C-alpha positions in Angstrom: 88.3 137.5 88.9 85.5 136.7 86.5 88.1 135.7 83.9 89.7 133.3 86.5 86.3 131.9 87.3 85.5 131.3 83.6 88.9 129.6 83.2 88.4 127.4 86.3 84.9 126.4 85.0 86.4 125.5 81.6 89.2 123.5 83.4 86.6 121.7 85.5 84.4 120.9 82.4 87.4 119.6 80.5 88.6 117.4 83.3 85.1 116.0 83.8 85.0 115.3 80.0 88.4 113.6 80.2 87.3 111.6 83.2 84.1 110.4 81.5 86.2 109.6 78.4 88.6 107.5 80.5 85.6 105.8 82.2 84.1 105.0 78.8 87.4 103.7 77.5 87.8 101.5 80.7 84.3 100.1 80.3 84.9 99.4 76.6 88.2 97.7 77.3 86.6 95.5 80.0 83.7 94.6 77.8 85.9 93.7 74.8 88.2 91.7 77.2 85.2 89.8 78.6 83.9 89.0 75.1 87.3 87.8 74.1 87.6 85.4 77.1 84.1 84.2 76.5 84.9 83.3 72.9 88.2 81.6 73.9 86.5 79.5 76.5 83.7 78.7 74.1 86.2 77.5 71.5 88.0 75.4 74.1 84.7 73.8 75.3 83.6 73.1 71.7 86.9 71.4 70.9 86.7 69.4 74.1 83.2 68.1 73.3 84.0 67.6 69.6 87.3 65.8 69.9 87.6 64.4 73.4 84.2 63.4 74.6 80.7 64.3 75.8 78.1 63.4 78.4 75.0 61.7 77.0 71.7 61.1 78.6 70.3 57.9 77.1 66.6 57.2 76.7 64.6 54.2 75.5 64.6 50.5 76.3 66.9 49.2 73.5 70.0 48.8 75.6 68.5 47.3 78.7 69.8 45.9 81.0 73.2 47.4 80.3 71.9 51.0 79.9 68.4 51.9 81.1 66.2 55.0 80.5 67.7 58.2 81.8 71.2 56.8 82.4 74.0 59.3 81.8 77.1 58.0 80.1 80.4 59.4 79.0 81.1 59.0 75.3 84.8 59.4 74.3 85.6 60.5 70.7 89.3 59.6 70.5 88.6 56.0 69.5 86.4 57.0 66.7 89.0 59.4 65.2 91.7 56.8 65.5 89.4 54.1 64.0 89.6 52.0 67.1 86.0 50.9 67.4 85.8 47.2 68.1 83.2 44.5 68.2 81.4 44.6 71.6 81.8 48.4 72.0 78.8 50.5 72.8 78.7 53.6 70.5 76.7 56.7 70.1 75.8 57.3 66.4 73.6 59.5 64.3 70.4 57.9 63.4 70.3 56.8 59.8 66.7 58.0 59.7 66.9 61.4 61.5 70.3 63.2 61.6 69.1 65.3 64.6 68.7 62.2 66.7 71.4 60.0 68.2 71.2 56.3 68.9 73.1 54.2 71.4 73.8 50.6 70.3 76.4 47.8 70.5 78.8 47.1 67.6 78.1 43.5 66.6 80.1 43.4 63.3 82.7 45.5 61.5 83.4 45.6 57.7 83.8 42.2 56.2 82.2 40.4 59.2 79.4 37.8 58.7 76.5 38.7 61.0 73.1 37.1 61.8 70.3 39.3 60.5 67.4 37.3 62.0 65.7 38.1 65.3 66.2 35.9 68.4 62.8 34.2 67.9 63.1 33.5 64.1 63.1 29.9 63.3 65.4 30.2 60.3 68.6 32.1 60.7 69.8 34.4 58.0 73.2 36.0 57.6 74.8 38.8 55.7 78.3 40.5 55.3 79.0 44.0 56.6 80.1 46.1 53.6 83.3 48.1 53.6 83.2 51.3 55.7 80.1 50.2 57.7 79.3 48.6 61.1 76.5 46.4 62.3 74.7 47.8 65.4 72.2 46.1 67.7 70.6 46.9 71.0 71.2 44.6 74.0 67.4 44.3 74.3 66.9 42.4 71.1 63.1 42.1 71.4 62.7 45.9 71.8 65.3 47.5 69.6 65.3 49.1 66.2 68.8 48.6 64.9 70.7 47.2 62.0 68.4 44.3 61.7 65.8 46.9 60.6 67.8 49.5 58.7 71.0 47.5 57.8 74.6 48.4 58.4 75.4 52.0 59.0 78.4 54.0 57.7 81.3 54.3 60.1 81.1 58.1 59.6 77.8 58.2 61.6 79.5 57.0 64.8 80.0 60.0 67.1 81.8 58.2 70.0 82.4 55.1 72.1 80.6 54.8 75.5 83.2 54.1 78.1 81.6 55.0 81.5 78.2 55.0 83.1 78.0 58.1 85.3 74.3 58.0 86.5 72.6 56.6 88.5 75.2 56.7 91.3 74.8 53.0 92.3 75.9 51.8 88.9 78.8 54.2 88.2 81.7 52.5 86.3 82.6 50.6 83.2 79.8 49.0 81.3 78.9 45.3 81.4 79.5 42.8 78.6 76.8 42.2 76.2 74.0 39.9 77.4 73.9 38.6 73.8 77.5 37.5 73.4 76.5 34.7 71.1 75.5 37.2 68.4 79.0 38.6 68.1 80.7 36.1 65.7 
């Protein structure tokens, strides 16, 4: 009887050990599976934001009245990768002064174009040509914009995307208006 009891105790102990091993294995498999799905979805999100587009909250007065402070826009990146940026497009680009900061400006000139470099109130108008591989960017609010008139043309490679939709505020959702400074696009 004692021998049977010892054998039963050993069997109970072994089965408890096996059950805890199975539980640990199940927990481990679920954890690894969760981490795998998280990495997969993270990669998908990264590729979507890097190659398709992103949501951008704009700040500052340089694009008024087209885009005002705290407007949210969608910037698509396909046009940039296919070199389909055109005059009149609004783009999001890396700042030529601070690579951690983005700027939102309108494309006034592409490579080879002659652009006016003087301000709207300048008495004498000056012009320059946009060099190869560069674009000329200006804000719609010419009196309150730091743009290519200050820092010159920027390399095409600094463009991150083309703004195609305004998403916020709700009363102005839709495609963006034409430039209020159409005369500056030659």
